[in-house]
ROSE-4610 file (N, C-alpha, C; in Angstrom, 1 decimal, always signed):
// ROSE-4610
residu = [M/M/M/K/K/K/I/I/I/I/I/I/K/K/K/P/P/P/S/S/S/Y/Y/Y/T/T/T/I/I/I/E/E/E/K/K/K/L/L/L/D/D/D/D/D/D/G/G/G/D/D/D/E/E/E/I/I/I/L/L/L/A/A/A/F/F/F/I/I/I/E/E/E/R/R/R/C/C/C/G/G/G/R/R/R/T/T/T/C/C/C/Y/Y/Y/K/K/K/S/S/S/E/E/E/D/D/D/A/A/A/I/I/I/T/T/T/P/P/P/D/D/D/T/T/T/A/A/A/K/K/K/G/G/G/F/F/F/V/V/V/K/K/K/M/M/M/L/L/L/L/L/L/K/K/K/R/R/R/G/G/G/H/H/H/H/H/H/S/S/S/V/V/V/I/I/I/E/E/E/H/H/H/V/V/V/H/H/H/M/M/M/T/T/T/V/V/V/R/R/R/F/F/F/I/I/I/C/C/C/D/D/D/R/R/R/G/G/G/V/V/V/T/T/T/H/H/H/E/E/E/L/L/L/V/V/V/R/R/R/H/H/H/R/R/R/L/L/L/V/V/V/A/A/A/Y/Y/Y/S/S/S/Q/Q/Q/E/E/E/S/S/S/T/T/T/R/R/R/Y/Y/Y/C/C/C/N/N/N/Y/Y/Y/S/S/S/K/K/K/G/G/G/Q/Q/Q/F/F/F/D/D/D/G/G/G/G/G/G/I/I/I/T/T/T/V/V/V/I/I/I/K/K/K/P/P/P/C/C/C/F/F/F/W/W/W/G/G/G/N/N/N/V/V/V/H/H/H/K/K/K/P/P/P/G/G/G/T/T/T/R/R/R/E/E/E/G/G/G/W/W/W/V/V/V/D/D/D/P/P/P/N/N/N/T/T/T/P/P/P/Y/Y/Y/G/G/G/M/M/M/W/W/W/M/M/M/H/H/H/T/T/T/C/C/C/Q/Q/Q/I/I/I/A/A/A/E/E/E/R/R/R/S/S/S/Y/Y/Y/L/L/L/E/E/E/L/L/L/M/M/M/D/D/D/E/E/E/G/G/G/A/A/A/S/S/S/P/P/P/Q/Q/Q/E/E/E/A/A/A/R/R/R/S/S/S/V/V/V/L/L/L/P/P/P/N/N/N/S/S/S/L/L/L/K/K/K/T/T/T/E/E/E/I/I/I/V/V/V/A/A/A/T/T/T/A/A/A/N/N/N/L/L/L/R/R/R/E/E/E/W/W/W/R/R/R/H/H/H/I/I/I/F/F/F/T/T/T/L/L/L/R/R/R/T/T/T/A/A/A/K/K/K/A/A/A/A/A/A/H/H/H/P/P/P/Q/Q/Q/M/M/M/R/R/R/E/E/E/V/V/V/M/M/M/V/V/V/P/P/P/L/L/L/L/L/L/K/K/K/E/E/E/V/V/V/Q/Q/Q/G/G/G/R/R/R/V/V/V/P/P/P/V/V/V/L/L/L/F/F/F/D/D/D/D/D/D/I/I/I/E/E/E/P/P/P/Y/Y/Y/E/E/E/G/G/G]
num = [1/1/1/2/2/2/3/3/3/4/4/4/5/5/5/6/6/6/7/7/7/8/8/8/9/9/9/10/10/10/11/11/11/12/12/12/13/13/13/14/14/14/15/15/15/16/16/16/17/17/17/18/18/18/19/19/19/20/20/20/21/21/21/22/22/22/23/23/23/24/24/24/25/25/25/26/26/26/27/27/27/28/28/28/29/29/29/30/30/30/31/31/31/32/32/32/33/33/33/34/34/34/35/35/35/36/36/36/37/37/37/38/38/38/39/39/39/40/40/40/41/41/41/42/42/42/43/43/43/44/44/44/45/45/45/46/46/46/47/47/47/48/48/48/49/49/49/50/50/50/51/51/51/52/52/52/53/53/53/54/54/54/55/55/55/56/56/56/57/57/57/58/58/58/59/59/59/60/60/60/61/61/61/62/62/62/63/63/63/64/64/64/65/65/65/66/66/66/67/67/67/68/68/68/69/69/69/70/70/70/71/71/71/72/72/72/73/73/73/74/74/74/75/75/75/76/76/76/77/77/77/78/78/78/79/79/79/80/80/80/81/81/81/82/82/82/83/83/83/84/84/84/85/85/85/86/86/86/87/87/87/88/88/88/89/89/89/90/90/90/91/91/91/92/92/92/93/93/93/94/94/94/95/95/95/96/96/96/97/97/97/98/98/98/99/99/99/100/100/100/101/101/101/102/102/102/103/103/103/104/104/104/105/105/105/106/106/106/107/107/107/108/108/108/109/109/109/110/110/110/111/111/111/112/112/112/113/113/113/114/114/114/115/115/115/116/116/116/117/117/117/118/118/118/119/119/119/120/120/120/121/121/121/122/122/122/123/123/123/124/124/124/125/125/125/126/126/126/127/127/127/128/128/128/129/129/129/130/130/130/131/131/131/132/132/132/133/133/133/134/134/134/135/135/135/136/136/136/137/137/137/138/138/138/139/139/139/140/140/140/141/141/141/142/142/142/143/143/143/144/144/144/145/145/145/146/146/146/147/147/147/148/148/148/149/149/149/150/150/150/151/151/151/152/152/152/153/153/153/154/154/154/155/155/155/156/156/156/157/157/157/158/158/158/159/159/159/160/160/160/161/161/161/162/162/162/163/163/163/164/164/164/165/165/165/166/166/166/167/167/167/168/168/168/169/169/169/170/170/170/171/171/171/172/172/172/173/173/173/174/174/174/175/175/175/176/176/176/177/177/177/178/178/178/179/179/179/180/180/180/181/181/181/182/182/182/183/183/183/184/184/184/185/185/185/186/186/186/187/187/187/188/188/188/189/189/189/190/190/190/191/191/191/192/192/192/193/193/193/194/194/194/195/195/195/196/196/196/197/197/197/198/198/198/199/199/199/200/200/200/201/201/201/202/202/202/203/203/203/204/204/204/205/205/205/206/206/206/207/207/207/208/208/208/209/209/209/210/210/210/211/211/211/212/212/212/213/213/213/214/214/214/215/215/215/216/216/216/217/217/217/218/218/218/219/219/219/220/220/220/221/221/221/222/222/222]
x = [-4.4/-4.6/-3.5/-3.3/-2.5/-1.7/-0.4/+0.0/+0.9/+0.1/+1.3/+1.3/+2.6/+3.0/+2.2/+2.0/+1.2/+1.3/+0.2/+0.4/-0.2/+0.2/-0.7/-1.1/-1.8/-2.0/-2.8/-1.9/-2.7/-3.5/-4.9/-6.2/-6.3/-6.0/-6.7/-5.8/-4.9/-3.4/-3.1/-4.1/-3.0/-1.9/-1.2/+0.0/+0.8/+1.4/+2.1/+1.6/+2.7/+2.5/+1.2/+0.6/-1.0/-1.9/-1.1/-1.5/-1.0/-0.4/+0.9/+0.0/-0.3/-1.1/-2.3/-3.1/-4.6/-4.4/-3.4/-3.0/-3.1/-2.5/-2.1/-2.9/-4.0/-5.1/-6.3/-6.4/-7.2/-6.3/-5.2/-4.6/-4.8/-4.0/-3.9/-5.7/-6.5/-7.9/-7.8/-7.3/-7.3/-6.3/-5.4/-5.0/-4.8/-6.0/-6.7/-5.2/-4.2/-2.3/-2.8/-4.1/-4.4/-3.7/-3.1/-2.5/-0.9/-0.4/+0.7/+1.4/+0.2/+1.2/+1.3/+2.4/+3.3/+3.0/+4.3/+4.0/+4.9/+6.0/+7.4/+6.8/+5.5/+5.7/+4.8/+4.2/+3.0/+4.4/+6.1/+6.3/+6.3/+7.0/+7.2/+6.5/+5.0/+4.1/+3.5/+3.3/+2.9/+4.2/+5.2/+6.9/+6.5/+5.9/+5.1/+3.7/+2.8/+2.0/+2.2/+2.9/+3.1/+4.1/+5.5/+6.5/+5.2/+4.1/+3.5/+1.9/+2.1/+0.9/-0.7/-0.2/-1.9/-2.4/-2.3/-2.2/-3.6/-5.1/-6.7/-6.5/-5.3/-5.6/-5.5/-4.1/-4.4/-5.4/-6.3/-7.4/-7.8/-7.7/-8.6/-8.2/-7.3/-6.5/-7.0/-7.2/-7.7/-6.6/-6.4/-5.9/-6.5/-7.1/-7.0/-6.2/-6.2/-4.9/-5.8/-5.7/-6.1/-5.5/-5.4/-4.8/-4.8/-3.5/-4.0/-3.1/-3.7/-2.7/-3.5/-3.2/-3.8/-4.7/-5.8/-6.8/-6.5/-5.0/-4.7/-4.4/-3.4/-3.4/-4.6/-5.8/-6.3/-7.1/-7.7/-7.8/-7.3/-5.8/-5.4/-5.4/-5.5/-5.5/-7.5/-8.2/-9.3/-9.8/-9.0/-8.5/-8.6/-7.8/-8.2/-9.2/-9.4/-10.5/-10.6/-12.0/-11.3/-11.0/-11.7/-11.1/-12.1/-12.4/-13.8/-13.1/-13.6/-13.1/-13.6/-13.8/-14.3/-13.8/-14.6/-13.3/-13.9/-13.3/-14.1/-14.4/-15.3/-16.0/-16.6/-15.8/-16.0/-17.3/-18.6/-19.5/-20.2/-19.9/-19.8/-19.7/-18.6/-17.6/-17.3/-17.4/-17.5/-16.6/-15.0/-14.2/-14.3/-15.6/-14.9/-15.1/-15.9/-17.4/-15.3/-15.2/-14.5/-13.7/-14.6/-14.1/-13.0/-12.8/-11.2/-10.9/-10.7/-10.2/-10.3/-11.8/-12.0/-11.2/-10.7/-10.1/-9.8/-8.9/-8.5/-6.9/-6.2/-5.5/-4.8/-4.3/-3.1/-2.3/-1.7/+0.0/+0.7/+2.0/+2.9/+3.4/+3.9/+4.3/+6.5/+6.2/+6.9/+8.2/+7.9/+9.1/+9.4/+9.0/+8.9/+9.2/+10.4/+10.2/+10.7/+10.4/+11.3/+12.3/+12.8/+14.7/+14.4/+15.1/+15.5/+16.6/+16.5/+17.8/+17.8/+20.1/+20.4/+19.8/+19.8/+18.7/+17.5/+16.6/+15.1/+15.1/+13.4/+13.4/+12.4/+13.0/+12.6/+11.4/+10.7/+9.5/+8.9/+9.7/+9.7/+9.5/+8.4/+8.5/+8.9/+9.8/+10.1/+8.8/+8.3/+6.7/+7.2/+8.2/+9.7/+9.2/+9.1/+10.1/+8.2/+9.0/+7.8/+6.8/+7.7/+6.7/+6.3/+6.6/+6.0/+4.4/+5.0/+4.0/+2.7/+3.5/+1.9/+1.4/+2.1/+1.2/+0.8/+1.0/+0.5/-1.9/-0.9/-2.4/-3.5/-2.8/-3.7/-4.4/-3.8/-4.1/-5.6/-5.2/-6.5/-7.1/-6.9/-8.5/-9.4/-7.8/-8.8/-9.8/-9.5/-9.6/-10.8/-11.3/-12.1/-13.7/-12.7/-13.8/-14.6/-14.0/-14.5/-15.3/-14.7/-16.0/-17.1/-17.1/-18.7/-19.0/-18.4/-19.1/-19.8/-19.4/-20.1/-21.2/-21.3/-22.4/-23.2/-23.1/-24.3/-24.2/-22.9/-22.8/-23.3/-23.0/-23.1/-21.8/-21.1/-20.0/-20.0/-20.7/-20.6/-20.6/-21.0/-20.9/-19.6/-19.2/-18.2/-16.5/-16.7/-15.4/-14.6/-15.7/-14.9/-13.4/-13.8/-12.8/-11.7/-12.0/-10.5/-9.7/-8.4/-6.5/-6.3/-6.1/-5.5/-4.9/-3.9/-3.6/-4.4/-5.2/-6.3/-6.9/-5.9/-6.3/-6.9/-6.9/-8.1/-8.0/-9.0/-8.8/-9.4/-8.7/-8.9/-8.8/-9.9/-9.7/-10.0/-8.8/-9.1/-8.9/-9.9/-9.8/-9.3/-8.5/-8.2/-8.0/-8.0/-7.1/-5.8/-5.5/-3.1/-3.1/-3.8/-3.5/-3.7/-4.6/-4.8/-3.4/-2.6/-1.8/-1.2/-0.7/+0.6/+0.5/-0.8/-0.8/-1.2/-1.6/-1.2/+0.2/+1.2/+2.2/+3.2/+3.3/+4.0/+3.9/+2.8/+2.8/+2.6/+2.4/+2.5/+3.9/+4.2/+6.2/+7.7/+6.5/+7.2/+8.4/+9.1/+9.5/+9.1/+7.7/+7.0/+5.5/+5.4/+5.0/+4.7/+3.9/+4.0/+5.1/+5.5/+6.0/+5.9/+4.2/+3.2/+2.9/+2.7/+2.0/+2.8/+4.5/+5.3/+5.7/+5.4/+6.3/+4.5/+3.8/+3.2/+3.5/+3.3/+3.1/+4.3/+5.8/+7.4/+7.0/+7.2/+7.2/+5.9/+4.6/+4.1/+3.8/+4.8/+5.2/+6.6/+6.9/+8.6/+7.4/+7.5/+6.6/+5.8/+4.7/+4.1/+4.7/+6.1/+7.2/+7.7/+7.8/+8.5/+7.3/+6.5/+5.0/+4.5/+4.2/+4.5/+5.0/+5.9/+6.8/+5.8/+7.3/+6.7/+6.5/+4.7/+4.2/+4.3/+5.3/+5.7/+7.2/+7.8/+9.3/+10.0/+8.9/+9.3/+9.4/+8.5/+8.7/+9.1/+9.9/+11.5/+11.1/+10.7/+10.0/+11.9/+11.1/+12.3/+12.2/+13.5/+13.7/+14.5/+14.7/+15.1/+15.0]
y = [+4.6/+4.5/+3.1/+2.0/+0.7/+1.2/+0.2/+0.3/-1.7/-2.1/-3.5/-3.9/-4.6/-5.8/-6.7/-7.2/-8.4/-9.3/-10.5/-11.9/-12.3/-13.4/-15.2/-16.0/-16.8/-18.1/-19.2/-20.6/-21.3/-22.1/-21.7/-22.4/-24.0/-24.6/-25.7/-26.3/-27.1/-27.8/-29.1/-29.7/-31.5/-32.3/-33.0/-33.5/-33.5/-33.1/-32.8/-34.7/-35.2/-36.9/-37.0/-36.7/-37.3/-36.2/-35.2/-34.7/-34.9/-35.7/-36.0/-38.0/-38.1/-40.0/-39.7/-38.6/-38.1/-37.6/-36.5/-36.2/-37.2/-38.0/-39.8/-40.8/-40.8/-41.1/-41.0/-39.7/-39.2/-39.2/-38.9/-38.3/-40.2/-40.9/-42.2/-43.1/-42.3/-42.6/-42.3/-41.5/-41.6/-42.4/-43.0/-43.7/-45.5/-45.4/-46.5/-47.6/-46.6/-47.6/-47.7/-47.8/-47.6/-49.0/-49.8/-51.4/-50.5/-49.8/-48.8/-48.2/-48.5/-46.9/-48.1/-47.1/-48.1/-46.7/-46.9/-46.0/-45.2/-45.5/-44.5/-43.6/-44.1/-43.7/-41.8/-41.6/-40.3/-39.2/-39.1/-37.6/-37.8/-39.2/-38.6/-38.9/-39.7/-39.0/-37.7/-36.9/-35.4/-34.4/-34.8/-34.3/-34.3/-35.6/-36.0/-35.0/-35.4/-34.0/-32.3/-32.5/-31.1/-30.9/-31.6/-31.0/-31.6/-32.5/-32.0/-31.2/-30.1/-29.5/-30.0/-31.0/-32.1/-30.8/-29.8/-29.1/-29.3/-29.7/-29.7/-31.1/-32.0/-32.7/-32.2/-31.4/-30.0/-29.9/-29.5/-29.0/-29.5/-30.9/-31.7/-31.2/-30.6/-30.0/-29.0/-28.1/-26.9/-26.5/-25.1/-24.7/-22.9/-23.3/-22.1/-21.2/-19.5/-18.8/-18.0/-17.1/-16.5/-15.0/-14.0/-12.5/-11.4/-10.9/-9.7/-8.9/-7.5/-7.5/-5.7/-4.9/-3.2/-3.8/-3.0/-3.2/-2.8/-2.3/-2.3/-3.8/-4.4/-5.5/-6.9/-6.8/-6.9/-6.5/-5.3/-4.6/-5.7/-6.6/-7.0/-8.2/-8.4/-10.8/-11.0/-10.1/-10.6/-10.4/-9.8/-10.0/-11.5/-12.2/-13.3/-14.9/-14.9/-16.4/-17.7/-18.4/-19.9/-19.3/-18.5/-18.5/-17.4/-18.0/-18.1/-17.1/-16.3/-15.3/-14.6/-14.4/-13.9/-13.1/-11.5/-10.3/-9.4/-9.1/-8.4/-7.0/-6.2/-5.7/-4.3/-2.9/-2.2/-1.4/-1.9/-1.9/-1.4/-3.1/-3.4/-3.5/-3.5/-3.4/-1.4/-1.4/-0.5/+0.2/+1.5/+0.7/+1.9/+2.9/+3.3/+2.3/+1.5/+0.5/+0.0/-0.4/-1.0/-2.1/-3.0/-4.1/-3.8/-2.5/-2.0/-1.0/-1.1/-0.7/+1.0/+1.4/+2.5/+3.9/+2.8/+3.3/+2.5/+2.8/+2.3/+1.2/-0.1/-0.4/+0.3/-0.3/+0.7/-0.6/-0.7/-2.0/-1.1/-0.9/-0.7/-0.7/+0.1/+0.1/-0.3/-1.7/-2.1/-1.3/-0.2/+0.5/+1.6/+2.0/+3.4/+2.5/+3.1/+2.5/+3.9/+4.0/+5.3/+5.1/+6.3/+5.9/+6.9/+5.6/+6.7/+7.9/+8.9/+9.7/+10.7/+10.4/+10.8/+12.3/+12.7/+13.4/+12.7/+12.5/+11.8/+11.1/+11.3/+10.6/+8.6/+7.7/+6.3/+6.8/+6.3/+6.3/+7.6/+8.6/+10.0/+10.0/+9.8/+10.1/+11.5/+11.8/+12.9/+13.3/+14.1/+14.9/+14.4/+15.2/+15.3/+14.2/+13.1/+11.9/+11.1/+10.3/+9.7/+9.0/+9.2/+7.4/+8.4/+9.7/+10.6/+10.8/+11.1/+11.8/+11.2/+9.7/+7.6/+8.3/+8.9/+8.3/+9.2/+10.4/+11.5/+11.5/+11.4/+10.9/+10.2/+8.8/+8.0/+8.5/+9.1/+9.9/+10.7/+11.4/+12.8/+12.2/+10.3/+9.8/+9.2/+8.4/+8.7/+9.2/+10.3/+10.8/+12.0/+11.8/+12.1/+11.3/+9.9/+8.6/+8.8/+9.1/+8.9/+9.9/+11.5/+12.7/+12.0/+11.7/+11.4/+10.3/+9.3/+8.3/+9.2/+10.0/+10.5/+11.6/+12.1/+13.0/+11.4/+11.1/+9.9/+9.1/+9.1/+8.4/+7.3/+6.2/+5.0/+4.5/+2.8/+2.7/+2.5/+2.6/+2.2/+3.7/+4.7/+6.0/+6.8/+6.7/+7.1/+6.5/+5.2/+4.6/+5.4/+6.1/+6.9/+7.5/+7.7/+9.0/+7.6/+6.7/+5.3/+4.9/+5.4/+4.9/+3.4/+3.2/+1.5/+1.6/+1.8/+1.2/+0.5/+0.4/+0.2/-1.2/-1.7/-3.5/-3.8/-5.4/-5.5/-7.7/-8.5/-9.9/-10.0/-11.2/-12.0/-13.2/-14.4/-15.7/-16.1/-16.8/-17.0/-18.5/-19.2/-20.5/-21.0/-21.5/-21.9/-23.5/-24.1/-25.2/-24.8/-26.0/-25.9/-25.2/-25.5/-24.8/-23.6/-23.1/-21.0/-20.9/-21.4/-20.8/-21.0/-21.7/-22.0/-20.6/-20.3/-19.2/-18.0/-18.0/-16.3/-16.7/-17.5/-17.6/-16.8/-17.5/-17.0/-15.9/-14.6/-13.7/-12.8/-12.9/-11.9/-12.4/-13.1/-12.9/-13.1/-12.3/-11.9/-10.7/-10.1/-9.2/-7.2/-7.9/-7.0/-6.9/-7.8/-8.0/-6.2/-5.9/-5.2/-5.7/-4.6/-4.9/-6.1/-5.2/-5.3/-6.5/-7.3/-8.2/-9.2/-9.1/-9.6/-10.2/-9.6/-9.6/-10.5/-10.9/-11.8/-12.8/-13.3/-14.1/-15.2/-14.1/-14.8/-16.3/-15.7/-16.3/-17.3/-16.9/-18.4/-19.2/-18.9/-19.7/-20.8/-19.8/-21.2/-21.9/-21.2/-22.2/-23.8/-23.3/-24.0/-25.6/-24.3/-25.3/-26.1/-25.9/-27.1/-27.9/-27.5/-28.5/-29.6/-29.4/-30.0/-30.0/-31.6/-31.7/-31.4/-31.1/-31.4/-30.3/-29.7/-28.9/-27.4/-27.3/-25.1/-25.3/-26.8/-26.2/-25.6/-24.9/-24.6/-23.0/-22.3/-21.2/-20.6/-19.6/-18.8/-17.6/-17.0/-15.9/-14.8/-13.8/-12.5/-12.0/-11.9/-11.4/-10.2/-9.2/-8.3/-6.8]
z = [-1.0/-1.9/-2.1/-2.4/-2.3/-3.4/-3.7/-5.3/-4.5/-5.5/-5.4/-6.5/-6.9/-8.1/-8.2/-9.7/-10.3/-9.6/-10.4/-9.6/-10.5/-10.2/-10.9/-10.1/-10.5/-9.8/-10.4/-10.9/-11.4/-10.8/-11.5/-10.6/-10.9/-11.9/-12.3/-13.2/-12.7/-14.5/-13.7/-14.6/-14.0/-14.0/-13.4/-13.7/-15.5/-14.8/-16.2/-17.0/-16.3/-17.2/-17.9/-16.4/-17.0/-18.0/-18.4/-18.9/-20.7/-20.7/-21.8/-22.0/-20.8/-20.9/-21.9/-21.2/-21.6/-22.9/-23.7/-24.4/-25.9/-25.3/-25.9/-27.0/-25.7/-25.5/-26.6/-26.3/-27.3/-28.8/-29.3/-30.2/-31.6/-30.2/-30.9/-31.3/-31.3/-31.7/-32.8/-33.3/-34.9/-36.0/-35.1/-35.5/-35.5/-34.2/-33.5/-34.0/-32.9/-31.9/-30.7/-30.5/-28.7/-28.0/-28.8/-28.3/-28.3/-29.1/-28.8/-27.8/-27.2/-25.6/-24.4/-23.8/-22.9/-22.0/-20.5/-20.2/-20.1/-21.3/-21.9/-23.5/-24.1/-25.0/-25.1/-23.8/-24.1/-24.6/-23.8/-24.4/-26.4/-26.3/-28.1/-29.1/-28.4/-29.5/-29.7/-28.0/-28.4/-29.1/-28.7/-30.0/-31.1/-31.8/-32.9/-33.7/-32.2/-32.8/-33.3/-32.2/-32.6/-33.6/-33.7/-35.1/-36.1/-36.5/-37.4/-37.4/-36.5/-36.6/-36.4/-35.7/-35.0/-33.7/-33.8/-31.9/-31.8/-32.8/-32.2/-31.2/-31.4/-30.2/-28.5/-28.7/-26.7/-27.0/-27.5/-27.2/-26.0/-26.0/-24.7/-23.7/-23.4/-22.1/-21.9/-20.6/-20.4/-19.0/-18.5/-17.5/-17.2/-16.2/-14.8/-14.8/-15.0/-13.9/-14.0/-12.6/-11.9/-12.1/-12.6/-13.0/-11.9/-11.7/-10.7/-11.3/-11.8/-13.0/-13.4/-13.7/-14.3/-15.2/-15.6/-16.1/-17.8/-18.0/-19.3/-19.9/-18.8/-19.1/-19.3/-18.7/-19.1/-20.2/-20.6/-22.1/-23.7/-23.1/-23.7/-23.8/-23.3/-22.8/-22.8/-23.3/-23.4/-24.5/-25.7/-27.2/-27.6/-26.8/-26.9/-27.1/-27.8/-28.4/-28.1/-27.6/-27.4/-25.8/-24.2/-23.3/-22.4/-21.5/-20.1/-19.0/-19.5/-18.1/-17.6/-16.0/-15.4/-14.7/-15.0/-13.9/-12.8/-12.3/-11.1/-11.8/-11.1/-12.3/-11.3/-11.7/-11.7/-11.7/-12.5/-12.3/-10.3/-9.7/-8.8/-8.1/-7.3/-6.7/-5.8/-5.0/-4.6/-4.0/-4.8/-4.0/-2.6/-2.6/-1.6/+0.1/-0.1/+1.2/+2.0/+2.6/+4.1/+3.0/+2.3/+1.8/+1.1/+0.2/-0.5/+0.2/+1.9/+2.4/+2.8/+1.5/+1.4/+0.5/-0.3/-1.2/-2.9/-3.7/-4.4/-5.0/-5.2/-5.6/-6.9/-7.3/-8.2/-8.9/-9.7/-9.8/-10.4/-9.3/-9.8/-11.2/-11.8/-13.7/-13.5/-14.1/-14.0/-14.2/-15.5/-16.0/-15.3/-14.2/-13.8/-12.2/-11.6/-10.3/-9.4/-8.1/-7.3/-7.0/-7.5/-6.7/-5.7/-4.6/-3.3/-3.3/-2.9/-3.2/-2.0/-1.6/-0.2/+0.0/+2.0/+2.1/+2.4/+1.7/+1.8/+2.4/+3.3/+4.0/+2.9/+3.4/+2.9/+2.2/+1.5/+1.0/+0.2/+0.6/-0.5/-2.1/-2.8/-3.7/-5.2/-5.5/-6.2/-7.2/-6.9/-7.7/-9.4/-9.4/-10.8/-11.7/-11.1/-12.0/-12.3/-13.7/-13.6/-13.3/-12.1/-10.6/-10.2/-10.4/-9.0/-9.8/-10.9/-11.6/-12.1/-12.2/-12.4/-11.1/-9.9/-8.4/-8.2/-8.8/-8.1/-9.0/-10.2/-10.7/-10.1/-10.4/-9.9/-8.4/-6.9/-6.5/-7.1/-7.7/-7.5/-8.4/-8.9/-9.3/-8.3/-7.9/-6.1/-5.6/-5.3/-4.4/-5.3/-6.7/-7.6/-7.7/-6.8/-7.7/-5.5/-5.0/-3.9/-3.0/-3.7/-4.4/-4.6/-5.8/-6.7/-5.6/-4.9/-4.2/-3.4/-2.6/-1.9/-2.1/-3.1/-4.3/-4.5/-3.8/-4.8/-5.8/-6.6/-7.4/-7.7/-8.5/-8.2/-8.7/-8.0/-8.5/-9.9/-11.3/-12.6/-13.4/-12.6/-12.5/-12.2/-11.3/-10.4/-11.6/-11.6/-12.7/-13.0/-14.3/-15.2/-14.7/-14.2/-13.4/-12.7/-12.9/-12.8/-13.4/-13.4/-14.3/-14.6/-15.7/-15.9/-15.6/-14.4/-13.8/-12.3/-12.0/-11.6/-11.4/-10.0/-9.8/-10.2/-10.8/-11.0/-10.7/-10.8/-11.1/-12.5/-12.8/-13.9/-14.1/-14.4/-14.4/-16.1/-16.0/-17.2/-17.8/-18.8/-18.9/-20.1/-21.0/-21.8/-22.2/-23.3/-23.7/-24.0/-24.0/-24.1/-25.1/-26.3/-28.0/-27.6/-27.3/-27.1/-26.1/-24.9/-24.4/-24.9/-25.5/-26.4/-27.5/-27.6/-28.7/-28.0/-26.8/-26.1/-25.0/-24.9/-24.7/-25.7/-26.9/-27.8/-28.5/-28.5/-28.5/-27.3/-25.9/-25.1/-24.1/-24.3/-24.1/-24.8/-26.0/-27.5/-26.8/-27.5/-27.2/-27.7/-28.6/-28.9/-28.5/-27.0/-26.4/-25.1/-24.2/-23.6/-22.5/-22.0/-20.7/-19.0/-19.0/-18.2/-18.5/-19.9/-20.0/-19.3/-20.3/-20.2/-18.4/-17.8/-16.1/-15.7/-15.8/-15.2/-16.5/-17.7/-18.5/-18.4/-18.5/-18.7/-17.5/-15.8/-14.7/-15.1/-15.4/-15.6/-16.9/-18.0/-18.7/-18.2/-17.5/-17.3/-16.2/-15.3/-14.2/-15.3/-16.1/-17.3/-17.6/-18.5/-19.0/-17.7/-16.5/-15.5/-14.7/-14.9/-14.6/-15.8/-16.8/-17.9/-19.3/-19.2/-20.0/-21.7/-22.4/-24.0/-24.3/-23.8/-24.9/-25.5/-23.8/-23.8/-24.5/-24.5/-24.7/-25.4/-25.9/-27.6/-27.7/-27.0/-26.4/-26.1/-26.3/-25.8/-25.1/-24.3/-23.5/-24.0/-23.9/-23.7/-23.1/-22.3/-20.5/-21.1/-21.7/-21.8/-20.7]
């Protein structure tokens, strides 16, 4: 069994200044004010759109992100509408095969860490800690899954014993208005810690790459 941390990759996102210029061209269609466009007007125009609540105009631009996280996080993510999803399938992926090194991969919970105790060997896990109990449970799930596969079960049958912590990959494509909604909910204090673990750094990267559009969203980092 492998234990890894979650991550994300932005698969598709245009240059930030080009995004603003494109949004401006789309938005000025409403006012037929295209003749007012200059190299310096896009930021101010987009700020005006957001201030007035004309968020439909930013739906013309999309972003695609690949997440590597646990299935509990994806269960929450897929509740968002107006998003295209492609997710690793436990029906068809056979984790007993060499492609997966003959076992499952799980995501390390950010709220439980293994604390090394003096006098114990490096990497030793205390089975009486929350982290130790979590790891032991995942190991039992892996063993049960592999035994079911050996007994002739199909992946879609054996997956019944897999934990929420199972690593999965999911690709999500949404327009920037929907991403604003996702970031607002999923980086807030009330969001699940493992959701914030991937969404907060993603938001910060997007804020750095695309001016104006996400500046008003302040993630909780407590």
